[in-house]
C-alpha positions in Angstrom: 131.6 33.4 169.1 135.2 34.6 169.9 135.6 36.1 173.3 138.2 38.5 174.6 139.2 39.8 178.0 138.3 43.3 179.2 141.7 44.2 180.6 142.3 42.5 184.0 138.7 42.4 185.1 138.3 38.7 184.5 135.4 39.3 182.2 135.6 37.4 178.9 133.1 38.9 176.5 131.9 38.4 173.0 133.8 40.5 170.4 130.5 42.0 169.3 128.1 43.2 172.1 124.7 44.6 172.6 124.4 48.3 173.2 120.9 49.1 174.6 120.7 52.7 173.7 118.1 51.9 171.0 115.8 50.5 173.7 115.4 54.1 174.7 114.2 55.2 171.3 117.5 57.1 170.8 117.8 56.6 167.1 114.1 56.0 166.1 110.8 55.1 167.5 110.7 51.9 169.5 108.4 48.9 169.5 109.0 47.6 172.9 108.2 43.9 172.2 110.7 43.9 169.3 113.4 45.5 171.5 113.0 42.8 174.1 113.1 40.1 171.5 116.3 41.7 170.1 117.9 41.2 173.6 116.8 37.6 173.7 118.2 37.1 170.1 121.6 38.6 171.1 122.0 36.4 174.2 120.8 33.2 172.4 123.3 33.8 169.6 126.5 34.2 171.6 126.5 37.8 172.8 127.2 38.0 176.6 127.9 41.7 177.2 125.1 44.3 177.4 125.7 48.1 177.9 123.0 50.6 178.9 122.6 53.9 180.7 119.9 55.8 182.6 120.4 58.6 180.1 119.2 56.6 177.1 115.6 57.5 176.5 115.7 59.2 180.0 115.3 55.9 181.9 113.4 54.1 179.2 116.3 51.9 177.9 117.0 50.6 181.4 113.4 50.0 182.0 112.8 48.0 178.7 116.1 46.1 179.1 115.0 45.2 182.7 111.9 43.6 181.3 114.0 41.4 179.1 116.7 40.6 181.7 114.2 39.3 184.3 113.6 36.3 181.9 117.3 35.6 181.3 119.6 33.6 183.6 122.0 36.1 185.2 124.9 33.8 184.5 124.5 34.3 180.8 125.5 37.9 180.6 127.7 40.7 181.9 125.9 44.0 182.4 127.3 47.5 182.2 125.5 50.7 183.0 126.5 54.3 183.8 126.2 57.2 186.1 126.5 61.0 185.8 124.4 61.8 182.7 120.6 61.8 182.9 117.5 63.4 181.5 114.0 64.3 182.7 111.0 65.8 180.8 113.0 65.9 177.6 115.9 67.9 179.2 119.4 66.5 179.6 121.3 67.1 182.8 124.5 66.0 184.5 125.3 65.2 188.1 128.7 63.6 188.9 128.4 64.1 192.7 129.2 61.2 195.0 125.7 61.3 196.5 124.0 61.2 193.1 126.1 58.5 191.6 125.7 56.2 194.6 121.9 56.6 194.4 122.0 56.2 190.6 123.6 52.7 190.9 120.8 51.4 193.1 118.1 53.0 191.0 119.6 51.3 187.9 119.6 47.9 189.5 116.0 48.2 190.4 115.0 49.2 186.8 117.2 46.4 185.4 115.9 43.7 187.7 119.4 42.8 188.9 121.2 42.9 192.3 124.7 43.3 190.9 126.2 45.5 188.1 129.3 43.9 186.5 130.7 47.2 185.2 129.7 50.7 186.2 130.9 53.6 184.1 131.0 57.3 184.5 129.1 58.5 181.5 130.6 61.0 179.0 133.3 62.6 181.2 133.8 65.3 178.6 130.8 67.1 180.2 132.3 66.7 183.7 134.7 68.6 185.8 137.6 66.2 185.5 138.9 67.0 189.0 135.5 66.1 190.4 135.6 62.8 188.4 139.0 62.0 189.9 138.4 63.1 193.5 134.7 62.5 194.1 132.9 60.4 191.4 135.4 57.6 191.0 136.1 57.2 194.7 132.3 56.8 195.3 132.2 54.0 192.7 135.3 52.3 194.1 133.6 52.3 197.4 130.6 50.5 195.8 133.1 48.1 194.2 134.7 47.4 197.5 131.3 46.6 199.0 130.5 44.2 196.2 127.6 46.2 194.8 129.4 46.5 191.5 132.2 44.4 190.0 134.3 46.8 188.1 134.7 50.6 187.4 135.3 52.5 184.1 134.8 55.7 182.3 133.3 56.7 178.9 134.2 59.6 176.8 134.2 61.1 173.3 137.4 63.2 173.8 140.2 60.6 173.9 142.7 62.9 175.6 140.5 63.0 178.7 141.0 59.3 179.3 144.7 59.9 179.7 144.3 62.8 182.1 141.9 60.9 184.4 143.9 57.6 184.4 147.1 59.5 185.3 145.4 61.4 188.2 143.8 58.5 190.1 145.4 55.5 191.9 146.3 52.5 189.9 143.4 50.0 189.5 140.8 52.7 190.0 139.8 52.6 186.3 139.6 49.1 184.9 138.1 49.8 181.5 137.4 52.6 179.1 134.5 52.9 176.6 135.2 55.0 173.6 132.7 55.7 170.8 133.0 56.7 167.2 136.8 56.5 167.3 137.5 53.0 165.9 135.5 53.1 162.7 136.0 53.3 159.0 136.3 57.1 159.1 138.1 57.5 162.5 140.6 55.1 164.1 142.1 57.6 166.6 141.5 55.1 169.4 144.4 53.1 168.1 146.8 55.8 169.2 145.9 55.1 172.8 145.9 51.3 172.9 149.5 51.1 174.1 148.7 53.6 177.0 145.7 51.6 178.1 147.5 48.3 178.0 150.4 49.7 180.0 147.9 50.5 182.7 146.1 47.2 182.6 142.9 48.8 181.3 140.5 47.1 179.0 139.1 48.8 175.9 135.4 48.8 174.8 134.6 50.3 171.4 131.1 51.6 170.6 129.2 52.6 167.5 130.9 50.9 164.6 128.5 52.8 162.3 129.5 56.2 163.8 126.0 56.8 165.1 124.4 56.1 161.7 127.0 57.9 159.5 128.2 54.6 158.0 124.8 53.1 157.1 122.7 52.8 154.0 119.9 54.3 156.0 121.9 57.4 156.6 122.4 59.7 159.5 119.5 60.9 161.8 118.7 64.6 161.7 120.5 65.3 164.9 123.8 63.8 163.9 126.6 66.2 164.8 129.1 65.3 162.0 130.2 68.1 159.7 128.2 68.2 156.4 131.4 67.6 154.4 131.9 64.3 156.3 128.3 63.3 155.8 128.8 63.8 152.0 131.9 61.7 152.0 130.1 59.0 154.0 127.3 58.9 151.4 129.9 58.4 148.7 131.4 55.5 150.7 128.0 54.0 151.1 127.3 54.0 147.4 130.8 52.6 146.6 130.2 49.6 148.9 126.8 49.0 147.3 128.3 49.0 143.9 130.8 46.4 145.1 127.9 44.2 146.4 128.8 44.7 150.1 126.9 46.9 152.5 129.0 49.5 154.3 127.5 48.1 157.5 129.2 44.8 156.9 132.6 46.5 156.2 132.2 48.7 159.3 131.5 45.9 161.7 134.2 43.6 160.2 136.8 46.5 160.6 135.8 47.3 164.2 136.0 43.8 165.5 139.1 42.8 163.7 141.5 44.4 166.2 142.2 41.8 169.0 143.4 44.6 171.3 139.8 45.9 171.6 137.8 43.6 173.9 134.4 44.2 172.3 132.5 46.5 170.0 129.0 47.6 170.9 126.2 48.0 168.4 122.5 48.9 169.0 119.2 47.9 167.4 115.7 47.0 168.4 115.3 44.6 165.4 116.1 41.0 166.1 116.9 40.4 162.4 119.5 43.2 162.6 121.0 41.5 165.6 121.5 38.3 163.6 122.8 40.3 160.6 125.4 42.1 162.8 126.6 38.9 164.4 127.1 37.5 160.9 129.0 40.6 159.8 131.3 40.2 162.9 132.1 36.6 161.9 133.1 37.4 158.3 136.6 38.3 157.2 137.5 41.9 156.6 137.7 42.8 152.9 141.0 44.6 152.9 140.9 45.8 149.3 137.5 47.4 149.8 138.6 48.8 153.1 141.4 50.7 151.4 139.1 51.9 148.7 136.7 53.3 151.3 139.5 54.8 153.3 140.6 56.7 150.1 137.0 58.1 149.7 136.9 59.2 153.3 140.5 60.5 153.4 139.5 64.2 153.2 137.5 63.9 156.4 139.5 61.1 158.0 139.5 61.5 161.8 137.3 64.6 161.6 135.4 64.7 164.9 132.5 66.6 166.3 131.2 68.0 169.6 128.9 65.5 171.5 125.6 66.9 172.7 
């Protein structure tokens, strides 16, 4: 599988990668054994980057992933997890303090059965006080990086403009990668507007959710999906158009998201080993440009429409 560099980190990763949010039952109920097998299938078929968070399933995703990772040679994968966003007893909460994020890193390593995190991210900084992120959270992670506990530091975010603010208000080299989700998809490619900026600062780009959290799937969106109803209707039209052409919208979505060589990798998530193989196949197939333009035309009234993360 084609590999690309994440900025200047030295990590060369598969252009399609495994997001472990589904291992926490985020999108639907989880069969743990199948989820573990999905991880094995990903690694055995050329994927070498895995992303997770203690927030996914309120620790469950890290716990299930850890059961898989203890049986995989550590040299076969790069591992990314996050700090700052958590959950307990069904309630979400946020804590971006230096004390909490330091503790969080060690707790994650224990759940994941590893003694080193390749990339540590501050999770969803749109929920944080950005001054705290710049002056407290990131320095705490850089301290762990300097100690060799983690390899590299990054941030994740839904609101793209926050990336620029934080990067411009911390020392050069503090942020080595950004993880953006739902902004390089068939219905929203706003991430493209920021690629020059990231490259000018030597920052690698990770794209997540080529299916826009289920919006661009034949299965359809989960009940909790925050997209406007008008956009959901347009997406359903696009789904049916692709079906009529004999190509699933999932195939088009993945092919589009991985086609840009300036994006290091695109994360997808599933607990189904067959879906892992299917997604890898989609990532290896050429982008159908005529169909892309037809789908873009359908989605045009809602193109780049965003939503509030929750």
